[in-house]
N, C-alpha and C positions, 0 to 999 in steps of 0.2 A: 504493500500500500504506500509506504514511504517513498520507494523508488519510483512508483508511477506518478506520485505527486511531484517529485523532483523533476521528472522528465516533462511533466505538464508545465511546471513553472519555467523550466529552461526554454521550452518552446514559446512560452507566452511573453516572458520579459527579458530574454537574453538574445543577443545577436550572434550566438555561437553557430547556429545553423546557417545563417547568412554568410558568415566568414568561411565556414567549411565549403560552401558552394563555390566560392571564388578563391579557394586555397589560401585562406587567411591573408588575402591581399587587401591591405588597408593603408595606403600611403598617407603620410602626414609630413608637414613641414618641420624639419628637425631644428631649425633656427628659432627656438622658443626658450622661455625661461626654464629654470631647473625644476620648479614645481609642476609646470605643465608637461615637461619631458618625462618626469617621474610618473605622472598619472598615465601618460601614453604608454610607457613601457610596462606599467602595471597591467593595463588592458592586454598588451601583447603576451605577457607571461600568463595571464589568466586563461587565454584561449588556445595557447600552443603547449606542446610538450616541452620537457626540460631542454632537450637538444635544440629544438627549433628556436626557442627564445635565447638560449645561451649563445648560439652561433651568431645571432644578430648583435647582442650586447657585447660579445667579445671583440667585435670589429670596431667598437667606439674607441676614440682616442683617450689617452690618460686624463686629459683635461675634462672631457665629457664625463668619464666615469667618476672623477673626483667631485664634479658638481653634483652628480646623482648621490654620491656618498654623503656629501655635506647636506643635501636636502633630507636624506633619511635621518641623519643625526639631528637635524632641526625639528623634524616632525616624524616620530616613529610609529604613529597610527594614522591610518588613512583618514583624511578629513571627510566628514559627512557631507553629502550633497545639500544644496540649498533647500530642496524640497523637504528633505527629512528634518533639517533644523527648523524650518518654518512650521512644519506640521507638528513637531514636538512642542514648540512654543505656543502655537495656537491651541493645541489640545489642552495644555496646562491652563491657559487663560480661560478658555471656554468651559473647561471642567470646573474651575473655581467659581465662575459665574453661575453655572448650573446648580452647584451646591448652595450658593447664596440664595438663588431664586427658590429652590425647593424648601430651604429653611424658612424664608420669609412667608412663602405660601402656606406651609404647614402651620406656622405660628398664627397666621391670619385666620385660617379655618378653625384651628383648635380653640383659640381664645375668642372667636366670634367677633373680632374687630371689624374685618372686612371679608366676609365669606366669599363674595363674588371675586374680589380682587385676589384673595388667597388662592382660589382655584385657578385663576388665570396665571398667577405666578408659578403654581405647580406645573401646569402644562408647559409654560415657558422653560422651567427647569428641566423637564423631561426632554424637550426639544434640544436644549443646549447640551444635555448629557449625551444624547444621541450624536450630536455633532462632535463632541469631544471623543467619543468612542470611534467615530469615523476617522478623525485625525490620527488616533492611535493605530487604527488598522492600516492606514496609508503608511505610517512610519514603520510599522512592523513588516509589511510586505516589501517596502523599499530596502530595509536593512537585510531581510532574508535573501532577496535577489542579489544583493551586493556582497554576500558572504564570501564568495569566491574571490572577489576583488580585494577584500580585506586580507585574505590569506596571501594572495599574489603580491600585495603591497610589501609584506615582510620578506617574501622571496626575492623581490626586486632589490630590496635593501641588502640581502645576503649576497646577491650577484655583484653589486657595485662595491661592497666593502672590501678593503684590503685584507689579505691573509696575514693579519698580525696576531698578537697574543690574545686578542679579544674575540677573534672570529671562531665560530664553532666548527668550521671545516678545516682548521689548520692541521690537526693530526691526521685527518683523512687524506689530505693532500700529501703529507709526508709519506704515508704508506704507498701511495700511487707512484712516488718518485723512484721506487725500486725498479720500475719498468722503463725500458729504454725509450719508448715512444713518449711517455709522460715527461721524461727528463729532456728530451729534445724540444718538446713544446715549451717547457719552462724556460729553457735557454733562449728560445726564439722570442718569447714574450718579453723577457727581461732586456733583451738586446734591442728590440724594435718598438715596444710600447711603453713599458715601465713596470712598476711593481705588480706582482700577481694579485688577483682579486678572486672573489668567490666564484665568479663565472668561469674562471680558468680551471677551477677544480671540476666543474661539471664537464667541461670539454675534455680534460685529461681522463676523467672517469669513463667517458664514452670511448676515447681512444684505446684505453686499456681493455675495456670490454670487447671492442671490435677485434683487437689482436688475440684475445683469449678465444673468441668465437672462431677465428681462423685456425687456431691450433686444434680446436675440437673437430675440424673437418678432416684431420689426418685419418688414414685407415686404422681400424681398430687393431689389426695384427701388428702394425708398426708400433703403436702405442704400448701394446702388451709386451712386445719384446723389449722396449725401452724400460718399462716398469720392472721386468724380471731380470734386468742386468745385475750381476753380482756386485758386491761392494768393491770400490776401487782399492787396490793394494796401496798401503801406506809407503810412500817413498822414503827410504832412509837417507838422512842427510849426508853421512859419510864425512870425508874431509872437506871442510869448507874454508877457503882462504879468507882471512880477515886482516884488516889493517890495524896495527896497534902502534902506540906512540912509544918510541925508545929514545934514549939519549944518544946524540951524535958525538963524534970525536971532537967537534969544534964547540961543543957546549950548546948547539942549537938542537931543538927537537927534530927528529926524523921519523919517517913512517917506514915500517918494515912489515913485510908480508909474513903471516904466521898461519900454519895449518892447525885447525882445531877439530876435534872429533865430537860428534854428538854424543851426549850422555846416553 
């Protein structure tokens, strides 16, 4: 039931299906302020998979990524749309007026001061209460439909953030650097763009996963033979020439080759 409701809301209030029909093609002017750019990238992250959005963000310059990082540091929660903020304020105000009208109307009817006016105030309070509930429903539906954007906002901040001691993907990146493809990508980014960021972890993770998938395409017999190989024989060191410092005849230190045997 929940999944069907989610699919219905997605078709009703989301543009995901429209973007899928045109292969997520949504061009926009990149020469905008940092807050507008962050909102645009948040929408891109929300409708694409990790690799699709990471490939686009990884192509930004270091200055653009630094601006996105600064924007996320300034505001770490996605700002609510104007409709939601106005609906919440209007709902609170109208709700307060409805309670006042209901209280005055009930007092007028109960104490018999102005029965007709009290009934009118009660009906007015009911109408205002219904309007307040409508504003609350609009706010709830808007917030529910934008839940994926709230999550994507934090993901965009992770993508733009530098891989420093505060970033949660730092140690995951260190594990990936054991693979040659990830190390080559790291050196390329440091040489051409600047410091590594969270988006680079996503790209390196995909690179390592692709290489591992290629290895799994090998014939099973060849892999089995490799797995069943005996342990390598330990090579004995034998005589190993080393340089040691000895005293020369002229009082100056000299280097002499000496053979030592492994214990």
